[in-house]
N, C-alpha and C positions, 0 to 999 in steps of 0.2 A: 816479309813480315806476315803477310796474310796466311801463309802456310803454317807458321809457328803459332799464330794467334788463334787459329781455328781449332776448336775441340774436335772437329770431324776428322782431323788428321792424326789423332793421338797414336794410332798404331804405327805411324810413319814419322813421328816428330823428330826422331834421331836423324833421319835422312834429310829432313828439311833444315835442321840445324847445320848439318855438314854442308849442304848446298849453300846456305846463306854465308857461312864462314869462308867457304871457298870462293864465293863471288864478291865478297867485300873488297878485296884488293883491286878488283877491276873498276871500281867506282872512283871518281875523282874525290879529292878531299872535301870539296864544297858539298857534293851530294852526300858523302858520308856524314859530315858534321850536321848537315841539315836534318838528317834522319836519326842521329845518335840518340836523342831523347826518346823518340818513338821506339827505337830498337830496345833500349834499356827498359822502357816501360813494358814492352811486349814480353821480354824475357821474365821480368819480375812478376807480371800477372800470371804467366803460365806456371812459374815455380809455385806461386801462391795457390793456384788452382790445383796443382798436383799434391801439394801438402794438405790442402783441404780435403781432397779425395782420399788420401792416405789416412788422414785423421778419421774420416767417416768410416773407412774400412775397419779400422781398429777399434772404433767405438760402436761396433755392431750391437744391435739390440737383440735380445732373446725374445723370440716369438714362438710360442708353443714348443719350447724346448729346443728349437733350432736357431742357429745364428742367421740373422738376415743381414746381408752386406748391402750398403748403399750402392746404387747403380752408377755412380759417377766415374769410377775407375775400373769397372769390370771389363771394359773393352781393351784396356791397356795391359799388355803382357808383363811388362816389367817397369812399373812406375819409378822405382828407385834409380834405374839406369837412365830413364828419361830426365829425372831431376838432375842427376849428375851431368848429363849432356847439356841440359839447359844452363846449368851453372858454368860449365866449361865454355859454352857459347857466349854467355854474358862476360865471362872473364876475357875471352878473346876480343870481343868488341871493345871493352874498356881498355885492354892493353894496347890495342891498335890505336885507339883515340889518344892514349897517353903518349905513345911513340910519336904520333903526328904532332901533338902539341909541343913536346920537347924538341922535335926537329925544327919546328917553326921558331921556337924561342932561342935555339942554339945558333949563334952566328958562325957559319962555316963558309969556306971558299968554294966547296963543291956541293952539288945537290945529291950526291950518291949517299946511300945509307951505309953505315959501317957493316963489315962482313957479318958480325954477330947479330945484327938487327935486320937482316934481309927479310922481307915479308915472305912468309911461306903459307901455303894453303893449310887450313886447319883440317885435320883428319880426326874425326871422333869415332869412338867405338860403336860399332853397329852390330 
């Protein structure tokens, strides 16, 4: 979470999201659910931060006939892709939580996941 939450990693945020999504299946359900709200909040705050940066970029002020762009998003090469990957990461986390909750609520005789719901690492576009 620290990697995604830190504005210092903006140029590499896509890689941090991929790392997080690939390591989530390694954690126990208890650890995952303990951190679920923190993860969701982290993703939402970063998306909000990126949208705020994009808004300030497009609401550039004219100064002496030149456009001045707010410096919040100038270090990020492709903020739209980062927003898309943040939303994909959030979707993955919520889908994983939904799958775990439905598995816990479903009375089954075996503890194996059905073939179509096997946990797979998340690969995001980089």
